[in-house]
N, C-alpha and C positions, 0 to 999 in steps of 0.2 A: 569652432566647436566641427570636427568630420560629422561629413556629413553619411548617414542609415540608407542604402538604396537600397533597391529589388533586382532581378538580377538581371532585367533588360536595363536597366536605368546606370546601373555597372557596366552594363560591354560598352551602353551606347559614351559614357565618363571617358572611359579606359582607349576607345575608337578615337576621340573625336580628340584626343593628344597628338596624334598626329601635326607635325608642322608645317605651316604655307613659308616655304623654303625661296620664293618668289623677290619678295623684300630682301634676305640675305645674297639672292642671286644675282642680284643688281649693284649691288656690294662689292660683292669678292670681284664679276669677273674685270672691273679695272682693275684691281692688285694684280690676279694673276696674268693680266695684258702687259701690265707694265713691269713687270719681273721679267714676263717674256723678250717685252724687246728692250729695257734696259739693265737687267741680271741686277751685277751689287749696288748700283744707284740706287734703284727703287729700290731694293730692299733693305737700303740703308735709312733712306727717306722713313719708310714705313716703321720699322724698328724704331727712330727715333718718336714718332708721329703719334705710333700707337703702342709700342709696347715700353717705354718708358727706357731706350737705349743711353739716351744722352751720350755724353763723350767716351764709353767704354766700349771695345772692341765687340764686335758681333761675336767672335770665337771667345771661349773659356781658355783663357791659359793651363798647360798642361800647374804652374804654380800655383793659381789659384785653387787648380784641384784637391793638390796634395796639402795644401794650407786647411782646406774646407778640412780633408779626411784627418787632419793633424787636431784638428780644434772640437772633433764629433767624441761626443761625450758615449762613455764606455756603457751604460745600458741601449742606448740607439744605437752603438754600433756591435753588440750583442745582438742584439732583437732582427735589427738585417740581415745577420748573419745566419743569424738559425733560417728567416724570412727565403734567404737566397738559397740554403740548404731544401729546402721543401719544396719551393717554387721551381728547380734543378728538378731532384727527384721527378715527381711530377712531368715536367717537361720531355725528361727522355723515355718515359716509360708509354708517353703521345706519338711519341715518333715513330713511322712505319717501317716494315723494313722490308728486305730485298728476297724478291724471290726468282730463280730463274731455271726451268722446269721443262720433262716434256711435259703437253696437254695429251698429245697422242703419237704414234711411233711417229719421229723424223719433223714432227711440229712443235718446238721447243718455244715458249714465250715467259714474258715474268716482266719485272720490272726493276729498275735502278733510283737511286731515292741521292737525291746533290741540295744543298742548301743553297741558296737565294746568294746571290755576291754580295749586294748590298742593303740596310733595311733603315729608315727613317722612321725614329720614334718621336712622337708626340707628347711630351706632359705637361700636362693643364699646370700654372702656378700663379690661378688667380686671386679669389678667396680663399682656397687653401691649396696651397701647394702641394703637390701629392709624389713624396717621391716613392709613395708604395706604385705607384702606376711607370715608375721606371723601370723599377722590378718585376714586373707583371708580363710585360712588354720584352724588354733587355735580354733578361734571363732567357726567355725561351727562343730569343735571336742566336743567341751564343752555345744554346741546348742542341739545335739545328747545323751549327756551326758557321752562321754567317761570319764572313769575312768581314766586312765593317759594319759597324751598328752608328747609325746619326742619329745623337740627341739635340730636339730643338724645345725650348720652353721660354715664353715671357721673362719670365724673373725666376730664374731658379734658383731654391732656397740652399745654402749651405749643407744643409739635410740631402737637398740630391745631386750634390755638387760634391760631398764624400762618397758617397751612394754608387752615384759612378766612377769614380775612383778606387772603390776597393774592385769592382766591377772589371778591371782596365778599361774603361772606357776614354777615348780621350775626345772625341769630336762631340765638344758641347757646345751646342749656340744659344747667345741670350736673343731667341726669336718666335714670336706665336703667331696667332690668329691663320688667314687664308695666308699668306706672306710669307708662312714658314712651310705653309705648306705647296705653294707655290715653287718657292728653290730647290727645294727636296726632289720637288715633282721632276724640272724641269731644269733643273742644276742653271747657281750661277760663278760668279769668279769664286766666292767663300764656302758656297757648300755645293760641293759635287752630285749629280743626279743619283736617287735609290733606284730599286728593282719595287721596291713598297710601301708604303706608309702602313704604321697602326697608329693607336691610341684613341683616345676618347679626346673632345676638345667642344665649346660652345659649338653654337648653329653654322658661326662664320666658318669656323677650320671643317663642319659639317657637309658645308656648301660646296666649297672650293674639296675636299676629299672626292666630290659625288662628278664635279664638272671637270676634272683632271682625271675620272676612272679611263682606262682607253693610253694614256701616256706616262702613268703608275698604277701600279696592283695599289687599293686597301682592302683593308678588314671591314671594313663598314662602315657604315655614317653613321653614326652613335647619338642618340637625342637625350632627353634628361632624363634623369635616372628613373629606373622602382621597382618597386617589392612588392609580391603579392602573398601573403601570408593566405593558408587554406588550412582551416581549422577547426573541427566540429567540435571540439572544445578544447580548455586550456587553461595557461595561468594570465589571465588581464595582464598584468605586471610583466610578462618576459614579453609578449604581444604587442603590447607601448610601448616597451623598448626597442622594438624591431621596428617597429613603424617611424619612431622617434629618430633612431639611427640612417635611415633612409632620407627621412625628412629635413634634417641637419646637410645633406651638401647640397641643393638647392632651393630658392623657393620653387623652381619648375618643378621636382622632383616628384612623385608620387607614393604613395604606400596606400599598398590595399590590402584590406582582410576579405576574407571571404567565409562564410562560415552559415551551417544551420539554426544556429544557438541568436535565440535574443536574447537571453539576460549576458550574452556571452559579450555581445555586441554594445550590447548598454554599459558593459560593464569596461571595457574597451576604451570606451568615446568615454569615459569618465575618469578610468585612468590617464589616457593622454592629456587632458586638460591638466591633471596635476602633476606628472613631469615635467609637462610645459615650463612651470614656474620655478624651476629650480635649471633649467637648462642653458649653458652659459650662448649658445647658438637660438636663443628662443626666436628670436625677429623672422628668423631666415624656416630655422623649422615648420612656425605657426603660420606662413606664407602657405607652404607648401601644405601643410596638414588643411588648411582651409580654402585652398584651391584646387585644385586633381586632386586627391586622397580623397579617398570613400570606402565608408564598410557595406559591404555586398552583402545582405539578407537573403538567402537562397533557401528555397524548399526541402533537396534534400541532397545527398553526397552526389547523384549522377548529375544535376545542376550545376553543385558546386564541380565538379570535373570540367563541364563543358564550356563552364562560363572561364576557365584560367585555361583549360586551351584555345579559349577564343582568346585572350587575351594574351595568351604568347609573354610572360613575362621574360625580363633580366632577369631576375634574381625570383624564385619560388622558395620559402620556404615551407616545405610540407609536414606538419605537423604529424599526418594522419599515413605513417608509412605505408600499409596496404594499398596506400593508391596509386604508388610510384609506376606499377607496370600501365594503368593509364594513362601517362602523363604522356603526352605526346609533343605540344609544344614551352621547352624551357630555357633563359641560355644558359642556366647553372640552378642546381637544386640543393638545397639543405634539409638534408631528412630529420625530422626529429626535433623534439623541442628545445633540447639541448646541442644546437648548430647554427648558433647566430649567425649571422650575413656578414657583421665583423670579422668573422675568421677570415671567412675569403677574400675579404678587403683590402688583409695583410699577411696572412702567415698561414695559410693551411696546405695552399698547393696550386692551385687554378687560378688559373689570370682572372681578374674582374676584368676585362678590357672584354663587354658583354655586349650580344647585340638589343635593343634596345625599340621599343614603341609597334612590336607584332613581329619585327623583324628576326625573331627566334624561333619562328614558324617555318625558318628555310635554311637556318644553322643554329651552330651552339658557339661558343663565347671562341675568346683567340686561343691557337692553342703551337704548342712546336711543331706542329705540321703545315699550319699556314706562312712558315717560312721554308717549306721545304719544297722540290719539284719531285713528283712522281712520274716517271719517263720509261715509256713502257718496250720491250726490246720482244722482235721478231726473229725466229730463224731456222730458215727449214731444210731440209735435206733434198736432192731432188724427185727419189721418189717420194717426200712426203708433198711438194708442189706441186707434182703430176697428180698425185690421187685429190687436190683441191682443183684443180688447173679449169676442170668445167666449170665451176663454182663461178670460181672468177670469173672467167670467160662470155659465161652467159650473161652474169649481170653486169659487164662493163658494156656489153654492145647490148644488152637490153636499154640501158643509158646512153650508147651511142658514142661510147667511148675507144674507140678501134685500138687506142694506141698501148692502152691498160690493155685489153685483149692479148694482142701482138709483146705488149713486154714479159708474161709466163709462156706465150706460145713460143716463145724465141728459146728460151732454153730449156724446153724438151726434146727442139731437133737434134738429131747426133749427125 
């Protein structure tokens, strides 16, 4: 049965979920170094040992992609097409615009926006293959104008392959885990290196991404998935259903309810038990519910908000819409009782690749802006430079950088 905790107990429970990655690091480091040293030889060995590659080619052929596309059933195709449309529409709206104009006479400033050259999308395919994650990463990269998109997934499902074909993606590799991250980050004979790696994965994927920061850009190192529902009142059936939808992802998933209502807390507790009994994913969801999940019973709305912002959840289901202005930390917000997290997982538009474990204090979810560079531009007329020269030369000499000052003064000499 799910636990009912007070505010301080709930905050401790949520923050204690940060994983000790030292064990994962010790496993991942030799994999990275082997691939750095031996390239494809090491990559293929790990793919066979850990991903079940067998005698298959590591790269999915264009014929296999075409065959999967041909066999895709009509209702899934239609659902994917609608999801692609919605995700692309939102991604294009997120892209920063360009600007270049005078901020003062003769001092013209702005920025240009340019896509990354190559991106690697990691798509999990363990307990549940996730073609939706392919959509939630690759469509954003396409909207940003990335010319090369590489997909890595250890056991890509036919739906994934069909999805890749629908998007016109040609680089799909049957490799996962730390070995996939290392290959995309450093490059091998089979997989050319990329500029940034995005997408969720298990603890070894997260560890590899963190260890390779500096050699490759990443989105974030995602941990177990989580939802926090803030509801001072509401329908226990709906709240329980949303908590179980998150819990069935993985045994380490966390579903949290924050409420001021003791009757609602008890009703949700009982409703979770009822709904669990008919859930096909019972074993996974029950372990998640009985493990990291909880109901936090707080004193008032201010304490509810404070706890929510302290936890900084990956998914925030905010039933109290008037509280939105006081939310500071969340990966994404589902506003109102009719906005289920499931909609965001598949078809609403925003990416479901989101920061976990409190990282939403630092950033929101993956966006099209993660696939572009915003490059500043500076242009001066000579009078504008002369006006700014005393400031530049004074600060340069204060730092002991004489050549910096002279580079300005030489332009002012007649």
